[in-house]
C-alpha positions in Angstrom: 12.2 -1.4 17.9 9.4 0.0 15.7 8.7 3.8 15.9 5.1 3.3 14.9 2.6 1.2 16.9 0.6 0.5 13.8 1.6 -3.0 12.8 0.7 -6.6 13.4 1.7 -10.2 12.4 2.8 -10.7 8.8 0.8 -13.5 7.3 2.6 -13.9 4.0 6.2 -13.8 2.7 7.4 -10.6 1.2 6.7 -10.5 -2.5 6.5 -6.8 -3.3 7.8 -3.4 -2.5 5.1 -0.7 -2.5 6.1 3.0 -3.1 4.0 5.8 -1.8 4.2 9.6 -1.5 3.1 10.9 1.9 0.6 13.4 0.4 0.9 15.8 3.4 2.2 19.3 3.9 5.5 18.2 5.5 7.6 15.2 6.5 7.0 16.1 10.1 3.2 16.0 9.7 3.5 12.7 7.8 5.7 11.1 10.4 3.4 12.2 13.2 0.4 10.6 11.4 2.3 7.4 10.6 3.2 7.0 14.3 -0.2 8.0 15.6 -1.9 4.9 17.1 -5.3 6.3 16.4 -4.5 6.9 12.7 -4.1 3.2 12.0 -1.6 3.8 9.2 2.1 3.2 8.9 4.9 2.1 6.7 8.2 0.2 7.1 10.3 3.2 5.9 10.0 6.9 5.6 12.4 8.6 3.1 12.9 12.3 3.7 13.8 15.0 1.1 17.4 15.1 2.2 17.8 11.4 1.8 17.4 10.3 5.3 15.8 6.9 5.6 13.9 6.2 8.8 12.6 2.8 9.9 9.1 3.1 11.4 8.1 -0.6 11.4 10.4 -3.6 11.4 10.3 -5.7 8.2 9.1 -8.8 9.9 5.9 -7.1 10.9 3.0 -6.1 8.8 2.8 -2.3 8.4 -0.6 -0.8 7.5 0.3 1.1 4.3 -1.5 -0.5 1.4 -5.1 -0.6 2.5 -7.8 -2.2 0.3 -6.4 -3.3 -3.1 -5.1 -6.1 -5.2 -2.0 -6.9 -7.2 -1.3 -10.2 -9.1 -4.2 -11.8 -7.2 -2.9 -10.9 -3.8 -5.3 -8.9 -1.6 -3.5 -8.7 1.7 -0.8 -6.5 0.3 0.2 -5.3 3.8 1.3 -8.9 4.6 3.0 -9.5 1.2 5.0 -6.2 0.9 7.4 -3.7 2.3 5.9 -0.2 2.4 8.1 2.8 1.6 6.6 6.3 2.2 8.4 9.1 0.3 8.0 12.6 1.7 6.2 14.5 -1.0 3.0 16.6 -0.9 1.7 15.0 -4.1 -1.5 15.9 -5.8 -3.0 17.6 -2.7 -0.2 20.1 -2.6 0.4 20.8 -6.3 1.1 24.4 -7.2 -0.7 25.7 -10.3 -1.3 22.1 -11.3 2.4 21.1 -11.0 3.3 18.3 -8.6 6.1 19.0 -6.1 9.5 17.5 -7.2 11.4 14.6 -5.7 14.8 15.9 -4.7 17.8 14.1 -6.2 19.1 13.1 -2.7 15.7 11.6 -1.9 15.6 9.5 -5.2 19.1 8.2 -4.6 18.1 7.1 -1.2 15.0 5.4 -2.5 17.1 3.6 -5.1 19.5 2.4 -2.5 16.8 1.2 -0.2 14.8 -0.6 -2.9 18.0 -2.2 -4.2 18.8 -3.5 -0.7 15.3 -4.9 -0.2 15.2 -6.6 -3.6 18.6 -8.2 -2.9 17.8 -9.5 0.5 14.4 -11.0 -0.5 15.7 -12.1 -3.9 13.0 -10.2 -5.8 13.0 -9.0 -9.4 12.5 -5.3 -10.4 8.9 -6.2 -11.4 8.1 -6.6 -7.7 8.3 -2.9 -7.1 4.9 -1.2 -7.6 3.1 2.0 -6.8 0.2 2.5 -4.4 -1.9 3.5 -7.4 -1.1 0.2 -9.1 -2.8 -1.9 -6.4 -5.6 0.6 -5.6 -6.3 2.4 -8.9 -9.8 3.3 -7.9 -8.7 5.5 -5.0 -5.0 6.3 -5.1 -2.6 8.2 -7.3 0.7 7.9 -5.5 3.6 8.1 -5.9 2.3 10.1 -8.9 3.2 10.8 -12.5 6.4 12.8 -11.5 8.0 9.8 -9.8 10.9 8.7 -12.0 9.8 5.1 -12.7 11.9 4.9 -15.9 15.0 5.8 -14.0 14.4 3.0 -11.5 13.8 0.6 -14.3 17.1 1.5 -15.9 18.8 0.6 -12.6 17.0 -2.8 -12.5 14.7 -1.6 -9.7 11.4 -1.6 -11.7 10.2 -2.3 -15.2 9.6 -0.1 -18.3 8.0 -0.9 -21.7 10.3 -1.3 -24.7 7.6 -0.2 -27.1 8.3 3.1 -28.8 4.9 3.4 -30.5 4.0 7.1 -30.7 0.5 6.8 -32.1 -2.0 8.2 -29.6 -5.0 7.5 -31.9 -7.9 6.4 -29.6 -9.0 2.7 -30.0 -11.8 2.9 -27.5 -13.5 5.8 -25.8 -15.7 5.7 -22.7 -18.2 2.9 -22.6 -17.0 1.5 -25.9 -16.0 -2.1 -26.2 -14.7 -4.8 -28.5 -11.8 -7.2 -29.0 -9.2 -4.5 -28.4 -10.6 -3.7 -25.0 -10.7 -7.3 -24.1 -7.0 -7.7 -25.1 -6.0 -4.7 -23.1 -7.9 -5.9 -20.1 -6.2 -9.3 -20.3 -2.9 -7.7 -20.6 -3.4 -5.4 -17.6 -4.6 -8.4 -15.6 -1.5 -10.4 -16.6 0.7 -7.5 -15.5 -1.0 -7.5 -12.1 -3.9 -5.0 -12.2 -7.3 -5.9 -10.8 -9.5 -5.6 -13.8 -12.4 -7.6 -15.1 -12.1 -8.9 -18.7 -15.5 -7.7 -19.8 -14.8 -6.3 -23.3 -16.2 -2.9 -22.2 -14.3 0.2 -21.4 -16.3 0.9 -18.2 -15.4 3.2 -15.4 -13.4 0.6 -13.5 -11.3 -0.2 -16.6 -10.7 3.5 -17.3 -9.4 4.0 -13.7 -7.0 1.1 -14.2 -5.9 2.5 -17.6 -5.3 5.9 -15.9 -3.1 4.2 -13.2 -1.2 2.4 -15.9 -0.6 5.6 -17.8 0.3 7.5 -14.7 3.2 5.1 -14.2 4.1 4.1 -17.8 2.9 7.0 -20.0 2.9 10.0 -17.5 2.9 12.6 -20.2 -0.8 11.8 -21.1 -3.2 10.4 -18.5 -6.7 10.2 -19.8 -7.9 6.6 -19.0 -8.7 5.9 -22.7 -7.3 3.1 -24.8 -5.1 4.3 -27.6 -2.5 2.6 -29.8 0.5 3.8 -27.7 -1.0 2.6 -24.5 -1.9 -0.8 -26.0 1.7 -1.2 -27.2 3.0 -0.5 -23.8 0.7 -2.9 -22.2 1.8 -5.6 -24.6 5.4 -4.9 -24.0 5.1 -5.1 -20.2 3.2 -8.4 -20.3 6.5 -10.0 -21.4 8.4 -8.4 -18.5 6.1 -9.4 -15.5 
């Protein structure tokens, strides 16, 4: 039986796993909100710092975790995904600009849970995405400290092969051109909701920042540089 009342009928088959951080001061506060009928939010699983995994909504139901967004042309991500909330304060509870860590026991539990979901639904590692991937205009979770590369090395996500180190900027804010169009097409092929306009507008910069937060976390500026372009190109081949 579901612990959260916030769910309804699933309208699509499961195609993705969406990872979130809770973004609240404690796991207890997050659980209370996820199980509050007035909050209208939920997730299938809640992963605590000590590695406990709690089921809040059964997988055959649509949990309300993704909100407005799009990935690989799918807009009803709640119907098409399993939502995993990871207890972590995130950007709202950073200390001196440093995001709170994800304890080892918690990451091990996330890896086991994701591996189980992918196995049961016969999904590839590329099916695992972050909340910020599908809603780059409003979300940052699970954040740049989440160990995406580690998950990819375990076959539970994807990671670019490109080792290009050049961070020379190709296009700055509001600039455009062929390179911007190529980057936009690549981001769209990966799954991001971005218009191929040839302009590095605000919407594109937000998508680039979301891409960098996941695949180039050491430098998140929303600009198009040589290294980011190389990583986009590498990932197109993996999706």
